[in-house]
GUKE-872943 format. One line per 3 residues: number of its first residue (from 1); their letters; for each residue x, y, z of N, C-alpha, C. Coordinates in Angstrom, 1 decimal, padded with zeros to 4 digits. Each point is the difference from the previous one (the first is absolute). Layout:
N
NUM	A	X/Y/Z/X/Y/Z/X/Y/Z ~ ...;
//
This chain:
160
1	HTH	-011.7/-025.8/-003.2/-001.6/-001.0/000.5/-000.9/-000.3/-001.0 ~ 000.1/-001.1/000.0/-001.0/-000.6/-001.2/-001.4/-000.2/000.9 ~ -000.7/000.3/-001.3/-001.8/000.0/-000.1/000.0/-001.8/000.0;
4	QYI	-001.0/-000.8/000.8/-000.5/-000.9/-000.1/-001.0/000.0/-000.5 ~ -000.8/-000.7/-001.1/-001.6/000.1/-000.2/-000.3/-001.1/000.5 ~ -001.2/-000.3/000.2/-000.7/-001.2/000.1/-001.0/000.2/-000.4;
7	MSE	-000.5/-001.6/-001.4/-000.9/000.2/-001.1/-001.3/-000.2/000.8 ~ -000.5/000.4/-000.4/-001.6/-000.2/000.7/-000.8/-001.4/-001.3 ~ -000.4/-000.6/001.4/-000.6/-001.1/-000.7/-000.8/-000.5/-001.8;
10	DNN	-000.8/001.3/000.4/-001.0/000.0/-001.3/000.4/000.9/-001.1 ~ 001.1/001.0/000.2/000.3/000.0/-002.0/001.8/000.3/-000.1 ~ 000.6/-000.4/001.1/001.3/000.0/000.1/000.6/001.6/000.1;
13	TPP	-000.9/000.4/000.1/000.9/002.2/000.0/000.4/000.1/001.3 ~ 001.3/000.5/000.0/000.2/000.8/001.0/-001.1/000.6/001.2 ~ 000.2/000.1/000.8/-001.0/000.9/000.9/000.9/001.5/-000.7;
16	PES	-000.8/001.2/000.8/000.0/000.9/-000.2/001.0/000.9/000.8 ~ 001.1/001.2/-000.6/001.2/000.2/000.8/-000.9/000.7/001.3 ~ 001.1/000.0/000.9/-000.5/000.8/001.0/000.1/001.5/-000.1;
19	SPP	-000.8/001.1/000.7/000.2/001.4/-000.1/001.2/000.8/-000.1 ~ 001.0/000.2/-000.6/000.6/000.6/000.6/-000.1/000.9/001.0 ~ 001.5/-000.2/000.8/-000.3/001.1/002.1/-000.7/001.4/-000.9;
22	PTP	-000.8/000.9/001.0/-000.3/001.1/-000.1/001.0/000.9/000.3 ~ 000.9/000.9/-000.9/000.6/000.7/-000.3/-000.8/001.5/001.1 ~ 001.3/000.3/000.8/-000.5/000.8/001.2/-000.5/001.4/-000.9;
25	PPN	-000.3/001.5/001.0/-000.2/000.7/-000.5/001.0/000.5/-000.1 ~ 000.1/001.5/-001.2/000.8/000.9/-000.2/000.4/000.9/002.2 ~ 000.8/-000.1/-000.2/000.7/001.5/001.1/-000.6/000.8/000.0;
28	PKF	-001.3/001.0/000.9/-000.6/001.2/-000.9/001.0/001.3/000.9 ~ 001.0/-001.0/001.0/000.7/001.4/000.2/001.2/000.2/-000.5 ~ 000.7/000.2/-000.8/001.0/000.5/-001.2/-000.5/-000.2/-000.6;
31	NIP	000.2/000.8/-001.6/000.9/-000.8/-001.3/000.8/001.0/-000.4 ~ 000.9/-001.0/-000.3/001.2/000.6/-000.9/000.4/-000.1/-001.1 ~ 000.3/000.8/-000.8/-000.3/000.3/-001.5/001.5/000.0/-000.4;
34	IHT	000.3/-001.3/-000.1/001.4/-000.6/000.4/000.5/000.8/-001.7 ~ -000.7/-000.6/-001.1/000.8/000.8/-001.6/000.6/001.0/000.2 ~ -001.0/000.9/000.8/000.6/002.2/000.1/000.5/-000.6/000.4;
37	LIE	000.1/-000.2/001.5/001.5/000.2/000.6/000.9/-000.6/000.3 ~ 000.1/-001.3/-000.7/001.3/-000.5/-000.6/000.5/001.6/-001.3 ~ -000.5/-000.2/-000.7/-000.2/001.0/-001.8/000.8/001.5/001.0;
40	TSQ	-000.9/000.4/000.8/000.8/001.7/000.8/000.9/-000.4/000.1 ~ 000.2/-001.0/001.4/001.4/-000.6/000.5/001.7/000.4/-000.6 ~ -000.8/-001.1/-001.1/001.5/-000.1/-000.8/-000.3/001.7/-000.7;
43	SSH	-000.5/000.4/-000.7/-000.6/001.1/-001.1/001.5/001.0/000.7 ~ -000.4/000.1/001.4/000.0/001.1/000.5/001.9/-000.1/001.4 ~ 000.6/-000.9/000.3/000.7/-000.5/000.3/001.2/-000.8/-000.5;
46	GLR	-000.2/000.3/-001.3/001.7/-000.4/-000.8/000.0/-000.7/-001.4 ~ -001.2/-001.1/000.4/-000.6/-000.7/-001.6/-000.5/000.7/-000.8 ~ 000.9/001.3/000.1/-000.6/000.9/-002.0/001.5/-000.3/-000.6;
49	HND	001.1/000.0/001.1/000.9/000.1/-000.6/001.0/-002.0/000.3 ~ -000.9/-000.6/000.4/000.5/-001.1/000.0/001.0/000.0/000.9 ~ -000.3/001.0/001.4/001.4/-000.5/000.9/-001.2/-000.3/001.1;
52	YNQ	000.7/-001.8/000.4/-000.8/-001.0/000.2/000.3/000.3/002.0 ~ 001.0/000.7/000.0/001.3/000.0/000.9/-001.1/000.9/001.1 ~ -000.3/001.4/-000.6/-000.2/001.0/000.1/-001.9/-000.4/000.4;
55	YRS	-000.4/-000.8/-000.5/-001.7/-000.9/000.4/-000.2/-001.3/001.2 ~ 001.1/-000.2/000.2/000.7/-001.1/000.8/000.0/000.9/001.2 ~ 000.6/000.8/-000.1/000.0/000.9/001.7/-001.2/001.0/000.0;
58	YCT	-000.3/-000.2/-000.4/-002.2/000.8/-000.1/-000.3/-001.3/001.0 ~ -000.3/-001.4/-001.2/-000.1/-000.7/000.9/000.0/-000.4/001.5 ~ 001.2/000.3/000.4/000.4/-000.5/001.1/-000.7/000.7/000.9;
61	NRL	000.7/001.4/-000.4/-000.5/000.7/000.9/-001.7/000.7/000.7 ~ -000.5/-000.9/-001.5/-001.9/000.4/000.4/-000.5/-001.1/000.8 ~ 001.0/-001.0/-000.2/-000.1/-001.2/000.6/-000.1/000.0/001.9;
64	SRL	001.3/001.1/000.3/000.2/000.2/000.8/-001.1/001.1/001.0 ~ -000.5/000.5/-000.9/-001.7/001.2/000.0/-000.6/-000.8/000.8 ~ -000.2/-000.8/-000.9/-001.5/-001.2/000.2/000.0/-000.5/001.0;
67	RHD	001.5/-000.9/000.3/000.2/-000.4/001.6/-000.4/000.4/000.9 ~ 000.6/001.0/-000.1/000.0/001.0/001.6/-000.9/000.8/000.3 ~ -001.6/000.1/-000.9/-000.8/000.3/000.0/-000.4/-000.1/001.4;
70	GSI	-000.9/000.9/000.9/000.1/-000.3/001.1/-001.2/-000.7/000.0 ~ -001.2/-000.2/-000.6/-001.6/-000.4/000.4/000.3/-002.0/-000.7 ~ 001.0/000.4/-000.4/000.5/-001.8/-000.8/001.3/-000.8/001.0;
73	RKT	001.0/001.1/000.6/000.9/-000.4/000.0/000.2/-001.7/001.0 ~ -000.5/000.1/000.6/-000.2/-001.2/001.3/-000.5/-001.1/-000.9 ~ -000.7/-000.4/-001.4/-000.4/-000.6/-000.7/001.0/-000.6/-001.1;
76	LSH	001.0/000.7/-000.7/000.8/-000.4/-000.4/001.3/-000.2/000.9 ~ -000.3/000.6/000.6/001.6/000.2/000.8/000.3/-001.2/001.6 ~ 000.5/-000.3/000.2/000.6/000.1/001.8/000.9/001.1/000.1;
79	SVI	-000.1/000.6/001.3/000.2/000.4/000.3/000.7/-000.4/001.3 ~ 000.3/-000.6/000.6/000.3/-001.2/001.5/001.1/-000.6/-000.5 ~ 000.6/000.1/000.5/000.9/-001.8/-000.3/000.2/-001.0/001.2;
82	HGI	-001.0/000.0/001.0/-000.1/-001.2/001.2/-001.2/-000.8/-001.2 ~ 000.4/-001.1/000.5/-000.5/-001.6/-000.4/000.9/-000.4/-001.6 ~ 001.0/001.3/-000.3/000.9/-001.5/-000.9/001.4/-000.6/000.6;
85	SSA	000.5/-000.5/-001.0/001.6/-000.5/000.9/000.9/001.1/000.3 ~ 001.1/-000.6/000.4/000.9/000.7/001.1/000.9/000.7/-001.5 ~ -000.6/-001.2/-000.6/001.5/-000.1/-001.5/-000.8/001.5/-000.9;
88	ESK	-001.6/-000.5/-000.3/-000.8/001.2/-000.6/000.5/000.8/000.6 ~ -000.2/000.0/001.2/-000.1/002.0/000.6/001.8/000.8/000.1 ~ 001.1/-000.8/000.3/000.5/000.3/-000.5/000.3/000.6/-001.5;
91	NQL	-000.8/-000.6/-001.4/000.3/000.2/-000.9/-000.7/001.1/-000.8 ~ -001.2/000.2/001.6/-000.7/001.1/-000.6/000.4/001.0/000.2 ~ 000.6/000.1/001.9/000.8/001.3/000.5/001.0/000.6/-001.3;
94	KKG	000.8/-000.7/-000.5/000.8/000.5/-000.9/-000.7/001.0/-001.6 ~ -001.3/-000.7/-000.1/000.0/000.9/-000.9/-001.3/001.0/-000.4 ~ 000.2/-000.4/001.5/-000.7/001.5/000.3/-001.0/000.2/001.5;
97	GKH	000.1/-001.0/001.1/-001.1/000.1/001.3/-000.7/-000.1/-000.8 ~ -001.0/000.4/000.7/-001.3/-000.4/000.2/-000.6/001.1/-000.7 ~ 000.0/000.7/-000.5/-000.8/000.7/-001.4/000.4/-000.9/-001.6;
100	AFL	000.7/-001.1/000.1/000.3/-000.1/-001.0/-000.9/-001.6/-001.2 ~ -000.4/000.2/-000.8/-001.4/-000.7/-000.3/000.8/-000.9/000.0 ~ -001.2/-001.4/000.5/-000.2/-000.9/-000.4/-001.0/-000.7/-000.3;
103	KKA	000.1/-001.0/-001.1/-000.6/000.0/-000.9/-001.3/-001.2/000.7 ~ -001.2/000.2/-000.3/-001.4/-000.6/001.2/-000.7/-000.6/-001.2 ~ -000.1/-001.5/000.3/-000.4/-000.6/-000.8/-001.8/000.4/-000.3;
106	LGA	-000.9/000.4/-000.7/-001.3/000.4/-000.1/-001.0/-000.7/000.1 ~ -000.7/-000.3/000.3/-001.7/-000.4/-000.9/-001.1/000.2/-000.5 ~ -000.6/-000.9/-000.4/-001.1/000.8/-001.1/-000.2/001.3/000.9;
109	EEA	-000.6/-000.4/001.1/-001.0/001.4/001.4/000.4/001.3/-000.4 ~ 001.3/-000.4/000.6/001.3/001.1/-000.3/000.4/000.6/-001.0 ~ -000.5/-000.3/-001.1/001.1/000.8/-001.1/-001.6/000.7/-000.7;
112	TQH	-001.5/000.0/000.5/-000.2/000.5/-000.7/-000.5/001.3/001.4 ~ 000.5/000.0/000.5/-000.6/001.2/001.1/000.6/001.3/-000.1 ~ 001.1/000.0/-001.1/000.6/001.2/000.0/000.6/-000.3/-002.1;
115	VNV	-000.4/001.5/-000.3/000.7/000.4/-000.7/001.7/-000.4/-000.4 ~ 000.4/000.2/000.9/001.4/000.2/-000.2/000.8/-001.0/000.3 ~ -000.9/-001.1/000.2/000.3/-001.4/000.0/000.4/-000.7/-001.4;
118	MLV	-000.9/000.4/-000.6/-000.1/-000.4/-001.3/000.7/000.8/-001.2 ~ 000.6/001.5/000.4/000.9/001.0/-001.0/001.1/-001.3/000.2 ~ 000.5/-000.1/001.8/001.5/-000.9/-000.2/-000.1/-000.4/-000.3;
121	TLY	-000.3/-001.1/-000.7/000.4/-000.8/-000.7/-000.2/000.1/-000.8 ~ -000.7/001.1/-001.2/000.0/000.3/-001.4/001.1/001.2/-000.1 ~ 000.5/000.4/001.2/001.4/000.5/-000.5/000.9/-000.9/000.4;
124	CAE	000.2/-001.2/000.5/000.9/-000.3/000.2/000.6/-000.7/-001.1 ~ -001.7/-000.1/-000.9/000.6/-001.0/-001.2/000.6/000.9/-000.8 ~ -000.6/001.3/000.0/000.8/001.2/-001.3/001.5/-000.1/000.6;
127	RCW	000.2/000.0/001.1/001.6/-000.1/000.5/001.2/-000.8/-001.2 ~ -001.2/-001.1/000.7/000.3/-001.1/-000.7/000.8/000.0/-001.2 ~ -001.3/000.5/-001.1/000.2/-000.1/-000.9/000.9/000.8/-000.4;
130	SHA	000.1/001.4/000.4/000.7/001.3/-000.7/001.7/-001.3/000.6 ~ 000.5/000.0/001.1/000.9/-000.8/-000.3/000.7/-000.7/-000.8 ~ -001.4/-001.0/-000.6/000.4/-001.4/-001.0/000.7/000.9/-001.3;
133	MEM	-001.0/001.0/-000.4/000.1/001.2/-001.2/001.0/000.8/000.4 ~ 000.5/000.2/000.7/001.6/001.1/000.3/001.0/-001.6/000.1 ~ -000.5/-000.8/000.8/001.7/-000.7/-000.9/-000.5/-001.0/-001.4;
136	KAD	-001.0/000.1/-000.9/-000.1/-000.4/-001.1/001.0/001.4/-000.7 ~ -000.5/001.4/000.2/000.9/000.6/-000.3/001.3/-000.2/-000.6 ~ 000.6/000.9/001.4/001.4/-000.4/-000.2/000.4/-002.0/-000.3;
139	YDD	-001.1/-000.3/-000.2/000.7/-002.0/-000.5/000.3/000.3/-001.9 ~ -001.1/000.9/-000.4/000.0/-000.1/-001.5/001.4/000.8/-000.2 ~ -000.5/001.6/000.7/001.5/001.1/-000.2/001.5/-001.1/000.4;
142	ALS	-000.1/-001.1/001.1/001.3/-000.4/-000.3/000.5/-001.0/-001.3 ~ -001.5/-000.9/-000.4/000.5/-000.4/-001.6/000.2/001.1/-000.6 ~ -000.4/000.9/-000.4/-000.3/001.0/-001.4/002.1/001.0/000.4;
145	SRS	000.1/000.1/000.8/001.4/000.1/000.4/000.5/-001.0/-000.2 ~ 000.0/-001.1/000.0/001.3/-001.1/-000.5/-000.8/000.0/-001.3 ~ -000.9/-000.3/-000.5/000.7/-000.6/-001.7/000.4/000.9/-000.7;
148	NAS	-000.5/001.7/000.6/000.6/000.9/-000.9/001.4/000.1/000.7 ~ 000.7/-000.7/001.2/001.5/-000.3/000.1/001.0/-000.6/-001.5 ~ -001.0/-001.1/000.2/-000.2/-001.4/-000.7/000.3/000.4/-001.7;
151	NSK	-000.5/001.9/000.0/-000.2/000.0/-002.0/000.9/000.7/000.7 ~ 000.2/001.0/000.7/000.9/000.8/-001.1/001.6/-001.0/000.2 ~ 000.6/-000.4/001.0/000.9/-001.3/-000.5/-000.3/-000.6/-001.0;
154	KKR	-000.6/-000.4/-000.9/-000.2/-000.7/-001.1/-000.2/001.3/-000.6 ~ -000.3/001.3/-000.4/000.2/000.8/-000.8/002.0/000.9/000.3 ~ 000.1/-000.2/000.6/001.8/000.8/000.3/000.2/-001.8/-000.4;
157	KKA	-000.1/-001.6/-000.1/000.6/-001.0/-000.8/000.1/000.3/-001.2 ~ -001.1/000.8/-001.1/-000.2/-000.4/-001.2/000.9/001.2/-000.3 ~ -000.2/000.9/000.6/001.0/001.8/-000.6/001.2/-000.4/000.0;
160	E	001.1/-000.9/000.7/001.1/-000.9/000.0/000.5/-000.8/-000.5;
//
């Protein structure tokens, strides 16, 4: 998106920029202290000891509790199989029937109706992060054990 300036004939200066669109007012319904929430969750559920698997399990369980809260359950998931194709409904029945979670696209209006909608996004990101960190730690361990094995082979050859 490029801006084209129309020069005025008098002084060859571009017209003033239009003012930026107004920012929406903050939502007074809820306030999430994200940093303290994540910090306490991480320190209480495994990250004090670098146990990313335990923290990931905690995030998964927390997501389930958030999604199944009675006041927000219908906003976050569909509980009825009607209205989807037969292939999808067969797949849905295999995965837990009508009680299984189905992701639902939310608009801006639904996303700001309840704090759990925001927390679901936050804990999904935390779960993904902890899984990535667990995979990274496994990879680093594999690299260090490989280098230790090659170093011990070199030492044995030197000793002979």
